[in-house]
DSSP file (Angstrom, degrees, kcal/mol; ACC not computed):
  #  RESIDUE AA STRUCTURE BP1 BP2  ACC     N-H-->O    O-->H-N    N-H-->O    O-->H-N    TCO  KAPPA ALPHA  PHI   PSI    X-CA   Y-CA   Z-CA
    1    1 A M     >        0   0    0      0, 0.0     4,-2.4     0, 0.0     5,-0.1   0.000 360.0 360.0 360.0 -11.1  116.3  226.2  324.5
    2    2 A K  H  >  +     0   0    0    168,-0.4     4,-2.2     1,-0.2     5,-0.1   0.858 360.0  51.5 -68.0 -33.2  119.2  228.2  325.8
    3    3 A L  H  > S+     0   0    0    167,-1.5     4,-2.6     2,-0.2    -1,-0.2   0.928 109.2  50.3 -69.1 -37.4  118.1  231.1  323.7
    4    4 A R  H  > S+     0   0    0    166,-0.3     4,-2.7     1,-0.2    -2,-0.2   0.930 110.1  50.3 -59.2 -43.7  114.5  230.9  325.1
    5    5 A A  H  X S+     0   0    0     -4,-2.4     4,-2.7     1,-0.2    -1,-0.2   0.937 111.5  48.1 -57.1 -48.1  116.0  230.8  328.6
    6    6 A A  H  X S+     0   0    0     -4,-2.2     4,-2.3     1,-0.2    -1,-0.2   0.902 112.2  49.2 -58.0 -44.2  118.0  233.8  327.8
    7    7 A L  H  X S+     0   0    0     -4,-2.6     4,-2.5     2,-0.2    -1,-0.2   0.865 107.5  54.0 -62.8 -40.3  115.0  235.6  326.4
    8    8 A V  H  X S+     0   0    0     -4,-2.7     4,-2.8     1,-0.2    -2,-0.2   0.950 111.0  47.0 -60.7 -51.2  112.9  234.7  329.5
    9    9 A V  H  X S+     0   0    0     -4,-2.7     4,-1.9     1,-0.2    -2,-0.2   0.894 110.2  52.1 -59.9 -37.2  115.5  236.3  331.7
   10   10 A L  H  X S+     0   0    0     -4,-2.3     4,-2.3     2,-0.2    -1,-0.2   0.890 109.4  49.0 -64.7 -40.1  115.7  239.3  329.4
   11   11 A V  H  X S+     0   0    0     -4,-2.5     4,-2.3     1,-0.2    -2,-0.2   0.904 112.1  51.3 -67.1 -40.3  111.8  239.7  329.6
   12   12 A A  H  X S+     0   0    0     -4,-2.8     4,-2.0     2,-0.2    -2,-0.2   0.844 107.2  51.6 -67.2 -31.8  112.3  239.4  333.5
   13   13 A V  H  X S+     0   0    0     -4,-1.9     4,-2.1     2,-0.2    -2,-0.2   0.956 111.6  47.2 -61.8 -53.2  115.0  242.1  333.5
   14   14 A V  H  X S+     0   0    0     -4,-2.3     4,-3.1     1,-0.2    -2,-0.2   0.937 112.5  50.0 -51.8 -49.1  112.6  244.4  331.5
   15   15 A L  H  X S+     0   0    0     -4,-2.3     4,-2.3     1,-0.2    -1,-0.2   0.838 107.8  53.5 -63.6 -34.9  109.8  243.6  334.0
   16   16 A T  H  X S+     0   0    0     -4,-2.0     4,-1.5     2,-0.2    -1,-0.2   0.883 109.6  48.2 -68.6 -35.1  112.1  244.3  337.0
   17   17 A I  H  X S+     0   0    0     -4,-2.1     4,-2.1     2,-0.2     3,-0.3   0.949 113.2  46.7 -69.9 -46.3  112.8  247.7  335.6
   18   18 A L  H  X S+     0   0    0     -4,-3.1     4,-2.6     1,-0.2    -2,-0.2   0.849 110.4  55.2 -64.2 -27.6  109.1  248.4  335.0
   19   19 A E  H  < S+     0   0    0     -4,-2.3    -1,-0.2    -5,-0.2    -2,-0.2   0.825 111.3  43.9 -70.6 -30.3  108.4  247.1  338.6
   20   20 A S  H  < S+     0   0    0     -4,-1.5     4,-0.4    -3,-0.3    -2,-0.2   0.809 119.8  40.7 -83.5 -27.0  110.7  249.6  340.0
   21   21 A V  H >X S+     0   0    0     -4,-2.1     4,-2.2     2,-0.1     3,-0.9   0.868 100.8  67.8 -86.2 -38.9  109.5  252.5  337.8
   22   22 A I  H 3X S+     0   0    0     -4,-2.6     4,-2.7     1,-0.3     6,-0.2   0.889  96.9  53.5 -56.7 -45.2  105.8  252.1  337.8
   23   23 A P  H 34>S+     0   0    0      0, 0.0     5,-2.8     0, 0.0    -1,-0.3   0.838 111.6  46.5 -54.9 -30.9  105.3  252.9  341.6
   24   24 A H  H <45S+     0   0    0     -3,-0.9     3,-0.5    -4,-0.4    -2,-0.2   0.862 111.9  48.3 -80.8 -35.4  107.1  256.0  341.2
   25   25 A L  H  <5S+     0   0    0     -4,-2.2    -1,-0.2     1,-0.2    -3,-0.2   0.875 119.4  39.6 -65.1 -42.1  105.3  257.1  338.1
   26   26 A L  T  <5S-     0   0    0     -4,-2.7    -1,-0.2    -5,-0.2    -2,-0.2   0.372 110.7-119.8 -91.2   8.3  101.8  256.3  339.6
   27   27 A H  T   5 +     0   0    0     -3,-0.5     2,-0.5     1,-0.2    -3,-0.2   0.871  52.2 164.7  57.0  41.4  102.8  257.7  343.0
   28   28 A L      < +     0   0    0     -5,-2.8    -1,-0.2    -6,-0.2    -2,-0.1  -0.809  12.9 176.2 -89.6 130.8  102.2  254.3  344.8
   29   29 A R  S    S+     0   0    0     -2,-0.5    -1,-0.2    -5,-0.0    -2,-0.1   0.834  73.4  17.4 -94.6 -49.6  103.7  254.1  348.2
   30   30 A A  S    S+     0   0    0      1,-0.1     2,-0.3    -7,-0.0    -2,-0.1   0.754 116.9  53.6-108.6 -28.1  102.8  250.8  349.8
   31   31 A A        +     0   0    0     -8,-0.1   103,-0.1   105,-0.1    -1,-0.1  -0.841  49.2 165.2-118.0 149.0  101.7  248.5  346.8
   32   32 A R        -     0   0    0     -2,-0.3     2,-0.2   101,-0.3   109,-0.2  -0.983  42.4-100.3-152.2 148.6  103.1  247.5  343.6
   33   33 A P        -     0   0    0      0, 0.0     2,-1.2     0, 0.0     3,-0.2  -0.481  31.1-132.3 -68.5 140.0  102.3  244.8  341.1
   34   34 A D     >  +     0   0    0    103,-0.5     4,-1.0     1,-0.2     3,-0.1  -0.755  34.4 170.5 -92.5  90.4  104.6  241.8  341.5
   35   35 A L  H  > S+     0   0    0     -2,-1.2     4,-1.2     1,-0.2    -1,-0.2   0.812  73.6  54.4 -77.2 -27.6  105.5  241.4  337.8
   36   36 A L  H  > S+     0   0    0      1,-0.2     4,-1.7     2,-0.2    -1,-0.2   0.773 100.7  60.3 -78.8 -21.2  108.2  238.8  338.4
   37   37 A L  H  > S+     0   0    0      2,-0.2     4,-2.4     1,-0.2    -1,-0.2   0.904 100.5  55.2 -67.1 -39.0  105.8  236.6  340.3
   38   38 A I  H  X S+     0   0    0     -4,-1.0     4,-2.6     1,-0.2    -2,-0.2   0.874 104.7  53.2 -66.7 -37.0  103.7  236.4  337.2
   39   39 A V  H  X S+     0   0    0     -4,-1.2     4,-2.4     2,-0.2    -1,-0.2   0.902 108.8  49.6 -64.2 -39.4  106.8  235.1  335.3
   40   40 A V  H  X S+     0   0    0     -4,-1.7     4,-2.3     2,-0.2    -2,-0.2   0.901 110.6  51.0 -64.0 -38.2  107.2  232.4  337.9
   41   41 A L  H  X S+     0   0    0     -4,-2.4     4,-1.9     2,-0.2    -2,-0.2   0.919 110.2  48.5 -52.2 -51.0  103.5  231.6  337.5
   42   42 A Y  H  X S+     0   0    0     -4,-2.6     4,-1.7     1,-0.2     3,-0.5   0.960 111.8  48.9 -61.7 -53.9  103.9  231.3  333.8
   43   43 A L  H  X S+     0   0    0     -4,-2.4     4,-2.4     1,-0.3    -1,-0.2   0.890 110.6  51.6 -57.4 -42.4  107.0  229.0  334.1
   44   44 A A  H  < S+     0   0    0     -4,-2.3    -1,-0.3     1,-0.2    -2,-0.2   0.856 114.5  42.7 -63.9 -33.2  105.2  226.8  336.7
   45   45 A L  H  < S+     0   0    0     -4,-1.9    -1,-0.2    -3,-0.5    -2,-0.2   0.706 130.1  22.3 -81.7 -25.8  102.3  226.3  334.4
   46   46 A R  H  < S+     0   0    0     -4,-1.7    -3,-0.2    -3,-0.2    -2,-0.2   0.777 102.3  74.4-118.4 -38.1  104.3  225.9  331.1
   47   47 A D  S  < S-     0   0    0     -4,-2.4     2,-0.1    -5,-0.3     3,-0.0  -0.244  78.6-100.6 -92.6 171.1  107.8  224.7  331.5
   48   48 A D     >  -     0   0    0      1,-0.1     4,-2.7    -2,-0.0     5,-0.3  -0.449  46.5-100.7 -81.3 164.9  109.4  221.4  332.4
   49   49 A V  H  > S+     0   0    0      1,-0.2     4,-2.5     2,-0.2     5,-0.2   0.899 113.4  41.1 -63.6 -50.4  110.6  221.0  336.1
   50   50 A M  H  > S+     0   0    0      1,-0.2     4,-2.3     2,-0.2    -1,-0.2   0.945 118.5  41.5 -69.4 -46.1  114.2  221.6  335.8
   51   51 A E  H  > S+     0   0    0      2,-0.2     4,-2.1     1,-0.2    -1,-0.2   0.890 117.9  50.2 -65.7 -42.4  114.3  224.5  333.4
   52   52 A G  H  X S+     0   0    0     -4,-2.7     4,-2.7     2,-0.2    -2,-0.2   0.888 110.8  47.2 -60.6 -42.6  111.3  226.1  335.1
   53   53 A A  H  X S+     0   0    0     -4,-2.5     4,-1.7    -5,-0.3    -2,-0.2   0.905 113.0  49.5 -71.2 -37.3  112.8  225.9  338.6
   54   54 A A  H  X S+     0   0    0     -4,-2.3     4,-1.8    -5,-0.2    -1,-0.2   0.887 113.3  46.2 -63.3 -38.8  116.1  227.3  337.3
   55   55 A L  H  X S+     0   0    0     -4,-2.1     4,-2.3     2,-0.2    -2,-0.2   0.886 110.8  52.8 -69.4 -40.1  114.5  230.1  335.6
   56   56 A S  H  X S+     0   0    0     -4,-2.7     4,-2.2     2,-0.2    -1,-0.2   0.826 107.2  52.3 -63.7 -31.1  112.4  230.8  338.6
   57   57 A A  H  X S+     0   0    0     -4,-1.7     4,-2.2     2,-0.2    -2,-0.2   0.887 111.4  47.7 -68.6 -40.4  115.5  230.9  340.7
   58   58 A A  H  X S+     0   0    0     -4,-1.8     4,-2.1     2,-0.2    -2,-0.2   0.911 112.4  47.6 -72.0 -37.2  117.0  233.4  338.4
   59   59 A V  H  X S+     0   0    0     -4,-2.3     4,-1.7     2,-0.2    -2,-0.2   0.886 111.2  52.4 -68.6 -39.3  113.8  235.5  338.4
   60   60 A G  H  X S+     0   0    0     -4,-2.2     4,-2.2     2,-0.2    15,-0.3   0.897 106.2  53.1 -57.6 -44.8  113.8  235.3  342.1
   61   61 A Y  H  X S+     0   0    0     -4,-2.2     4,-2.7     2,-0.2    -2,-0.2   0.898 104.7  55.1 -59.5 -43.2  117.3  236.6  342.3
   62   62 A L  H  X S+     0   0    0     -4,-2.1     4,-0.9     1,-0.2    -1,-0.2   0.894 108.2  49.2 -54.8 -39.7  116.4  239.5  340.1
   63   63 A S  H >< S+     0   0    0     -4,-1.7     3,-0.7     1,-0.2     4,-0.4   0.911 108.9  54.1 -65.7 -43.9  113.7  240.3  342.7
   64   64 A D  H >< S+     0   0    0     -4,-2.2     3,-1.7     1,-0.2     5,-0.4   0.924 103.9  53.9 -53.4 -52.0  116.4  239.9  345.4
   65   65 A L  H 3< S+     0   0    0     -4,-2.7    -1,-0.2     1,-0.3    -2,-0.2   0.755 111.7  45.7 -55.5 -28.7  118.8  242.5  343.7
   66   66 A T  T << S+     0   0    0     -4,-0.9    -1,-0.3    -3,-0.7     2,-0.3   0.433 105.7  71.2 -99.3   1.4  116.0  245.2  343.7
   67   67 A S  S <  S-     0   0    0     -3,-1.7     2,-0.2    -4,-0.4     7,-0.0  -0.728  73.4-132.7-119.5 161.2  114.7  244.7  347.3
   68   68 A A        +     0   0    0     -2,-0.3    -3,-0.1     3,-0.0    -4,-0.1  -0.427  68.3 116.8-107.8  56.8  116.1  245.5  350.7
   69   69 A T  S    S-     0   0    0     -5,-0.4     3,-0.1    -2,-0.2    -2,-0.1  -0.613  78.4 -69.1-111.8 174.3  115.4  242.1  352.1
   70   70 A P  S >  S-     0   0    0      0, 0.0     3,-1.9     0, 0.0     4,-0.3  -0.353  71.7 -82.8 -64.5 145.7  117.6  239.3  353.5
   71   71 A A  T 3  S+     0   0    0      1,-0.3   -10,-0.0     2,-0.1    -3,-0.0  -0.190 110.9   7.1 -53.3 135.7  119.7  237.7  350.7
   72   72 A F  T 3> S+     0   0    0    -11,-0.1     4,-2.0    -3,-0.1    -1,-0.3   0.579  87.9 126.0  72.4  13.9  118.1  235.0  348.6
   73   73 A L  H <> S+     0   0    0     -3,-1.9     4,-2.5     2,-0.2     5,-0.1   0.974  82.6  36.0 -63.6 -54.6  114.6  235.6  350.3
   74   74 A Y  H  > S+     0   0    0     -4,-0.3     4,-2.6     2,-0.2    -1,-0.2   0.778 112.6  59.5 -77.3 -21.2  112.8  236.0  346.9
   75   75 A T  H  > S+     0   0    0    -15,-0.3     4,-2.1     2,-0.2    -1,-0.2   0.949 111.2  41.8 -60.3 -50.4  115.0  233.4  345.3
   76   76 A F  H  X S+     0   0    0     -4,-2.0     4,-2.6     1,-0.2     5,-0.2   0.960 116.2  48.0 -60.8 -52.1  113.7  230.9  347.8
   77   77 A L  H  X S+     0   0    0     -4,-2.5     4,-3.3     1,-0.2     5,-0.3   0.903 109.0  55.6 -60.9 -42.2  110.1  232.2  347.6
   78   78 A A  H  X S+     0   0    0     -4,-2.6     4,-2.0     1,-0.2    -1,-0.2   0.910 112.5  40.7 -53.3 -49.6  110.3  232.1  343.7
   79   79 A V  H  X S+     0   0    0     -4,-2.1     4,-2.2     2,-0.2    -1,-0.2   0.851 114.9  51.7 -74.0 -35.0  111.3  228.4  343.7
   80   80 A L  H  X S+     0   0    0     -4,-2.6     4,-2.7    -5,-0.2    -2,-0.2   0.916 110.0  48.8 -66.0 -42.4  108.9  227.5  346.4
   81   81 A T  H  X S+     0   0    0     -4,-3.3     4,-2.6    -5,-0.2     5,-0.3   0.895 111.8  51.2 -62.9 -39.0  106.0  229.3  344.5
   82   82 A F  H  X S+     0   0    0     -4,-2.0     4,-2.9    -5,-0.3    -2,-0.2   0.949 112.0  46.0 -56.3 -49.3  107.1  227.3  341.3
   83   83 A V  H  X S+     0   0    0     -4,-2.2     4,-2.5     1,-0.2    -2,-0.2   0.940 115.5  45.3 -66.2 -49.7  107.0  224.0  343.2
   84   84 A V  H  X S+     0   0    0     -4,-2.7     4,-1.7     2,-0.2    -1,-0.2   0.902 119.0  41.1 -64.0 -43.1  103.6  224.7  344.9
   85   85 A V  H  < S+     0   0    0     -4,-2.6    -2,-0.2    -5,-0.2    -1,-0.2   0.929 113.5  53.3 -73.2 -38.7  101.9  226.0  341.6
   86   86 A R  H >< S+     0   0    0     -4,-2.9     3,-1.6    -5,-0.3     4,-0.3   0.937 111.0  48.3 -55.0 -47.2  103.6  223.2  339.5
   87   87 A T  H 3< S+     0   0    0     -4,-2.5     3,-0.4     1,-0.3    -1,-0.2   0.871 118.3  38.8 -60.9 -40.6  102.1  220.7  342.1
   88   88 A A  T >X S+     0   0    0     -4,-1.7     4,-0.8     1,-0.2     3,-0.6   0.190  89.0 114.1 -97.2  12.3   98.6  222.3  341.9
   89   89 A G  G X4  +     0   0    0     -3,-1.6     3,-0.6     1,-0.2    -1,-0.2   0.791  62.7  60.5 -58.4 -38.6   99.2  222.7  338.1
   90   90 A A  G >4 S+     0   0    0     -3,-0.4     3,-0.7    -4,-0.3    -1,-0.2   0.895 110.9  42.8 -62.7 -37.6   96.5  220.4  336.7
   91   91 A A  G <4 S+     0   0    0     -3,-0.6    -1,-0.3     1,-0.2    -2,-0.2   0.644 116.1  49.4 -78.4 -13.3   93.8  222.5  338.5
   92   92 A L  G <<  +     0   0    0     -4,-0.8     2,-0.4    -3,-0.6    -1,-0.2   0.142  69.3 148.5-116.7  22.1   95.3  225.8  337.5
   93   93 A R    <   +     0   0    0     -3,-0.7     2,-0.4    -4,-0.2    -3,-0.1  -0.417  23.5 167.1 -63.2 118.9   95.9  225.3  333.8
   94   94 A T        -     0   0    0     -2,-0.4     3,-0.1   -52,-0.1    -2,-0.1  -0.979  39.5-165.5-136.3 143.5   95.5  228.8  332.2
   95   95 A E        -     0   0    0      1,-0.5     2,-0.3    -2,-0.4    58,-0.1   0.402  65.5 -89.1-106.3  -4.5   96.2  230.4  328.8
   96   96 A G  S >> S+     0   0    0      1,-0.0     3,-0.8    57,-0.0     4,-0.5  -0.873  84.9  89.3 125.4-161.0   95.8  234.0  330.2
   97   97 A G  H >> S-     0   0    0     -2,-0.3     4,-1.7     1,-0.2     3,-0.6  -0.298 105.2 -17.3  65.2-149.6   92.9  236.2  330.5
   98   98 A I  H 3> S+     0   0    0      1,-0.2     4,-2.1     2,-0.2    -1,-0.2   0.801 136.2  58.2 -64.0 -31.2   90.7  236.2  333.6
   99   99 A Q  H <> S+     0   0    0     -3,-0.8     4,-2.4     2,-0.2    -1,-0.2   0.891 106.8  45.4 -64.4 -40.6   92.0  232.8  334.7
  100  100 A S  H <X S+     0   0    0     -3,-0.6     4,-1.9    -4,-0.5    -2,-0.2   0.836 112.8  53.7 -77.0 -30.0   95.6  234.0  334.8
  101  101 A A  H  X S+     0   0    0     -4,-1.7     4,-2.4     2,-0.2    -2,-0.2   0.896 110.2  46.2 -61.9 -43.5   94.4  237.2  336.7
  102  102 A A  H  X S+     0   0    0     -4,-2.1     4,-2.2     2,-0.2     5,-0.2   0.921 113.6  46.9 -69.2 -44.0   92.6  235.1  339.2
  103  103 A V  H  X S+     0   0    0     -4,-2.4     4,-2.0     1,-0.2    -2,-0.2   0.858 113.9  50.3 -68.0 -29.3   95.7  232.7  339.8
  104  104 A A  H  X S+     0   0    0     -4,-1.9     4,-2.5     2,-0.2    -2,-0.2   0.907 108.7  52.4 -72.4 -41.9   98.0  235.8  340.0
  105  105 A F  H  X S+     0   0    0     -4,-2.4     4,-2.1     2,-0.2    -2,-0.2   0.939 113.7  41.6 -53.5 -49.6   95.8  237.4  342.6
  106  106 A G  H  X S+     0   0    0     -4,-2.2     4,-2.3     1,-0.2    -2,-0.2   0.896 116.1  48.8 -72.5 -38.7   95.7  234.3  344.8
  107  107 A A  H  X S+     0   0    0     -4,-2.0     4,-2.9    -5,-0.2    -1,-0.2   0.865 108.4  55.5 -70.2 -33.7   99.5  233.7  344.4
  108  108 A S  H  X S+     0   0    0     -4,-2.5     4,-2.9     2,-0.2    -2,-0.2   0.922 109.2  45.7 -61.2 -45.3  100.2  237.2  345.1
  109  109 A L  H  X S+     0   0    0     -4,-2.1     4,-2.4     2,-0.2     5,-0.2   0.945 115.7  45.8 -60.8 -47.0   98.4  237.1  348.4
  110  110 A G  H  X S+     0   0    0     -4,-2.3     4,-2.7     2,-0.2    -2,-0.2   0.905 113.9  49.4 -58.3 -44.2  100.0  233.8  349.3
  111  111 A H  H  X S+     0   0    0     -4,-2.9     4,-3.2     1,-0.2     5,-0.2   0.943 112.1  48.7 -62.3 -49.2  103.5  235.1  348.2
  112  112 A S  H  X S+     0   0    0     -4,-2.9     4,-2.3    -5,-0.2    -2,-0.2   0.920 112.0  46.7 -58.5 -45.8  103.0  238.2  350.2
  113  113 A L  H  X S+     0   0    0     -4,-2.4     4,-2.5     2,-0.2    -1,-0.2   0.945 115.7  47.1 -59.5 -50.8  101.9  236.4  353.4
  114  114 A L  H  X S+     0   0    0     -4,-2.7     4,-3.0     1,-0.2     5,-0.3   0.945 111.6  50.6 -59.9 -50.4  104.8  233.9  353.1
  115  115 A A  H  X S+     0   0    0     -4,-3.2     4,-2.5     1,-0.2    -1,-0.2   0.870 110.7  50.4 -51.5 -44.1  107.3  236.7  352.4
  116  116 A T  H  X S+     0   0    0     -4,-2.3     4,-2.5    -5,-0.2    -1,-0.2   0.910 112.1  46.5 -57.5 -51.3  106.0  238.4  355.5
  117  117 A L  H  X S+     0   0    0     -4,-2.5     4,-2.4     2,-0.2    -2,-0.2   0.970 115.9  43.4 -56.0 -61.7  106.4  235.3  357.6
  118  118 A V  H  X S+     0   0    0     -4,-3.0     4,-2.8     1,-0.2     5,-0.3   0.892 113.3  50.9 -59.5 -42.0  109.9  234.5  356.4
  119  119 A F  H  X S+     0   0    0     -4,-2.5     4,-1.9    -5,-0.3     6,-0.4   0.909 110.6  48.9 -60.6 -44.1  111.1  238.0  356.6
  120  120 A G  H  X S+     0   0    0     -4,-2.5     4,-1.2     2,-0.2     6,-1.0   0.839 113.3  48.7 -64.4 -36.0  109.8  238.3  360.2
  121  121 A F  H  < S+     0   0    0     -4,-2.4    -2,-0.2    -5,-0.2    -1,-0.2   0.919 115.6  40.1 -71.0 -44.3  111.5  235.0  361.2
  122  122 A F  H  < S+     0   0    0     -4,-2.8    -2,-0.2    -5,-0.2    -1,-0.2   0.859 124.2  37.7 -79.4 -28.4  114.9  235.7  359.7
  123  123 A T  H  < S-     0   0    0     -4,-1.9    -1,-0.2    -5,-0.3    -2,-0.2   0.668  96.6-129.8 -93.7 -18.3  115.1  239.4  360.8
  124  124 A G  S  < S+     0   0    0     -4,-1.2    -3,-0.1    -5,-0.2    -4,-0.1   0.645  70.6 126.8  77.1  11.0  113.5  239.2  364.2
  125  125 A A        -     0   0    0     -6,-0.4    -5,-0.1    -5,-0.2    -4,-0.1   0.562  66.4-129.8 -80.6  -9.6  111.2  242.1  363.1
  126  126 A G        -     0   0    0     -6,-1.0     2,-0.6    -7,-0.1    -1,-0.2  -0.213  37.3 -52.1  85.2 177.9  108.1  240.1  364.0
  127  127 A M        +     0   0    0     -7,-0.1     2,-0.6    -3,-0.1   -10,-0.1  -0.827  52.6 177.4 -98.5 118.4  105.0  239.6  361.8
  128  128 A H        -     0   0    0     -2,-0.6     2,-0.6   -12,-0.2    -2,-0.0  -0.828   6.1-173.8-125.1  90.9  103.5  242.9  360.4
  129  129 A F        -     0   0    0     -2,-0.6     2,-0.6   -13,-0.0    -2,-0.0  -0.771   7.9-175.2 -93.0 127.5  100.6  242.2  358.2
  130  130 A E     >  -     0   0    0     -2,-0.6     4,-1.4     1,-0.1     5,-0.1  -0.897   3.2-171.6-118.9 100.1   99.1  245.1  356.4
  131  131 A L  H  > S+     0   0    0     -2,-0.6     4,-2.1     1,-0.2     5,-0.2   0.759  77.5  59.5 -65.3 -29.1   96.1  243.9  354.6
  132  132 A G  H  > S+     0   0    0      2,-0.2     4,-2.4     1,-0.2     5,-0.3   0.982 110.1  41.0 -68.2 -58.9   95.3  247.0  352.5
  133  133 A P  H  > S+     0   0    0      0, 0.0     4,-1.8     0, 0.0  -101,-0.3   0.794 114.0  54.8 -65.2 -22.9   98.8  247.1  350.7
  134  134 A M  H  X S+     0   0    0     -4,-1.4     4,-2.5     2,-0.2    -2,-0.2   0.907 109.1  46.3 -65.4 -46.5   98.7  243.3  350.2
  135  135 A L  H  X S+     0   0    0     -4,-2.1     4,-2.7     2,-0.2     5,-0.2   0.900 113.8  48.2 -66.7 -41.7   95.3  243.4  348.6
  136  136 A W  H  X S+     0   0    0     -4,-2.4     4,-2.5     2,-0.2    -1,-0.2   0.916 111.2  51.4 -65.8 -42.1   96.4  246.4  346.2
  137  137 A S  H  X S+     0   0    0     -4,-1.8     4,-2.0    -5,-0.3  -103,-0.5   0.914 111.5  46.3 -59.8 -44.8   99.5  244.6  345.4
  138  138 A A  H  X S+     0   0    0     -4,-2.5     4,-2.5     2,-0.2    -2,-0.2   0.894 112.4  51.5 -66.5 -37.5   97.6  241.4  344.5
  139  139 A F  H  X S+     0   0    0     -4,-2.7     4,-2.4     1,-0.2    -2,-0.2   0.888 110.2  47.5 -68.4 -38.2   95.1  243.4  342.5
  140  140 A G  H  X S+     0   0    0     -4,-2.5     4,-1.5     2,-0.2    -1,-0.2   0.844 112.3  49.6 -68.7 -30.2   97.8  245.2  340.5
  141  141 A T  H  X S+     0   0    0     -4,-2.0     4,-1.8     2,-0.2    -2,-0.2   0.890 110.6  51.5 -74.1 -37.5   99.5  241.8  339.8
  142  142 A A  H  < S+     0   0    0     -4,-2.5     3,-0.3     2,-0.2    -2,-0.2   0.937 109.4  50.5 -55.3 -46.2   96.1  240.4  338.7
  143  143 A L  H  < S+     0   0    0     -4,-2.4     4,-0.4     1,-0.2    -1,-0.2   0.876 114.9  42.4 -64.8 -36.3   95.7  243.3  336.4
  144  144 A A  H  X S+     0   0    0     -4,-1.5     4,-2.0     1,-0.2     3,-0.5   0.709  94.4  83.2 -78.0 -24.8   99.2  242.8  334.8
  145  145 A A  H  X S+     0   0    0     -4,-1.8     4,-3.1    -3,-0.3     5,-0.3   0.889  87.7  49.9 -57.5 -46.7   99.0  239.0  334.6
  146  146 A P  H  > S+     0   0    0      0, 0.0     4,-2.0     0, 0.0    -1,-0.2   0.910 113.5  47.6 -61.6 -37.0   97.1  238.7  331.3
  147  147 A L  H  > S+     0   0    0     -3,-0.5     4,-2.0    -4,-0.4    -2,-0.2   0.903 114.3  45.9 -67.9 -46.5   99.6  241.2  329.6
  148  148 A V  H  X S+     0   0    0     -4,-2.0     4,-2.5     2,-0.2     5,-0.2   0.906 112.5  50.3 -64.5 -46.7  102.7  239.3  331.0
  149  149 A F  H  X S+     0   0    0     -4,-3.1     4,-2.7    -5,-0.2     5,-0.2   0.905 109.0  53.0 -61.0 -38.0  101.3  235.9  330.0
  150  150 A A  H  X S+     0   0    0     -4,-2.0     4,-1.8    -5,-0.3    -2,-0.2   0.911 109.4  48.2 -58.0 -44.0  100.6  237.3  326.5
  151  151 A V  H  X S+     0   0    0     -4,-2.0     4,-2.0     2,-0.2    -1,-0.2   0.922 116.4  42.7 -62.2 -45.4  104.2  238.5  326.1
  152  152 A L  H  X S+     0   0    0     -4,-2.5     4,-2.2     1,-0.2    -2,-0.2   0.878 112.4  52.9 -73.9 -34.8  105.6  235.1  327.3
  153  153 A R  H  X S+     0   0    0     -4,-2.7     4,-2.4    -5,-0.2    -1,-0.2   0.850 108.6  51.5 -64.1 -35.8  103.1  233.1  325.3
  154  154 A R  H  X S+     0   0    0     -4,-1.8     4,-1.8    -5,-0.2    -2,-0.2   0.904 108.8  50.1 -66.3 -41.6  104.2  235.0  322.2
  155  155 A L  H  X S+     0   0    0     -4,-2.0     4,-1.0     1,-0.2    -2,-0.2   0.898 111.4  48.0 -60.9 -40.7  107.8  234.3  323.0
  156  156 A D  H >X S+     0   0    0     -4,-2.2     4,-2.5     1,-0.2     3,-0.7   0.918 107.9  57.6 -66.3 -43.5  107.1  230.6  323.3
  157  157 A A  H 3X S+     0   0    0     -4,-2.4     4,-2.5     1,-0.3     5,-0.2   0.902 102.0  54.5 -49.4 -47.4  105.0  230.7  320.0
  158  158 A G  H 3X S+     0   0    0     -4,-1.8     4,-1.2     1,-0.2    -1,-0.3   0.783 110.4  44.7 -63.2 -30.8  108.0  231.9  318.2
  159  159 A F  H <X S+     0   0    0     -4,-1.0     4,-2.0    -3,-0.7    10,-0.3   0.814 111.1  55.7 -84.1 -30.9  110.2  229.0  319.4
  160  160 A E  H  X S+     0   0    0     -4,-2.5     4,-1.2     2,-0.2    -2,-0.2   0.944 111.8  41.7 -62.3 -47.8  107.3  226.5  318.6
  161  161 A H  H  X S+     0   0    0     -4,-2.5     4,-1.0     1,-0.2    -1,-0.2   0.862 112.7  54.5 -65.4 -38.8  107.1  227.7  315.1
  162  162 A A  H  < S+     0   0    0     -4,-1.2     3,-0.3    -5,-0.2    -1,-0.2   0.855 106.2  52.5 -65.8 -36.8  110.9  227.8  314.7
  163  163 A E  H  < S+     0   0    0     -4,-2.0    -1,-0.2     5,-0.2     5,-0.2   0.821 103.2  56.6 -69.8 -31.3  111.2  224.2  315.9
  164  164 A E  H  < S+     0   0    0     -4,-1.2    -1,-0.2    -5,-0.2    -2,-0.2   0.797  93.7  88.3 -69.3 -29.2  108.7  223.0  313.3
  165  165 A A  S >< S-     0   0    0     -4,-1.0     3,-1.8    -3,-0.3     2,-0.1  -0.248  97.2 -87.7 -63.9 150.1  111.0  224.5  310.5
  166  166 A P  T 3  S+     0   0    0      0, 0.0    -1,-0.1     0, 0.0    -2,-0.1  -0.416 116.1  17.9 -59.4 138.5  113.7  222.5  308.9
  167  167 A G  T 3  S-     0   0    0     -4,-0.1    -4,-0.1    -3,-0.1    -3,-0.1   0.306 106.4-127.5  86.1 -10.6  116.8  222.8  310.9
  168  168 A G    <   -     0   0    0     -3,-1.8     2,-0.4    -6,-0.2    -5,-0.2   0.371   9.0-109.6  56.0 168.4  115.1  224.1  314.0
  169  169 A F              0   0    0    -10,-0.3    -1,-0.1     1,-0.1    -6,-0.1  -0.894 360.0 360.0-137.9 107.0  115.8  227.2  316.0
  170  170 A R              0   0    0     -2,-0.4  -167,-1.5    -8,-0.1  -168,-0.4   0.386 360.0 360.0-124.9 360.0  117.4  226.7  319.5
């Protein structure tokens, strides 16, 4: 499973780069899809608790590295999102498609609202809710969710087939 964890982090690094580049290519100023949140959602719905929480923290830290927010804000939010989605996981089982888009849309809105509250609390900047960018960001996240889920499912499928083979692949 160490190789799988490294590959999930590698996918998250690639998504971090895409998350930084896409807004510039499409001339988006206020909204962007939260591709790393989709990885956290996938981990919450598919991984065991310890590995999923640790990978969620790593993904959140990648988001912290590319944002101008207080240190560890997104690390905290990623693990919190993992725990909340994991707790509600029985009702949110999804294999991708429209279900993953709906889950990603709701999670993105909740994540954005919570980030705004935590950011305002720790910086003293107050609460500034801008509904338009939040909705566009959630919509972009929902559009990207089926694709990101498919990439991560394919990665997991490779490990499932390899574990069935004699000698396994870890």
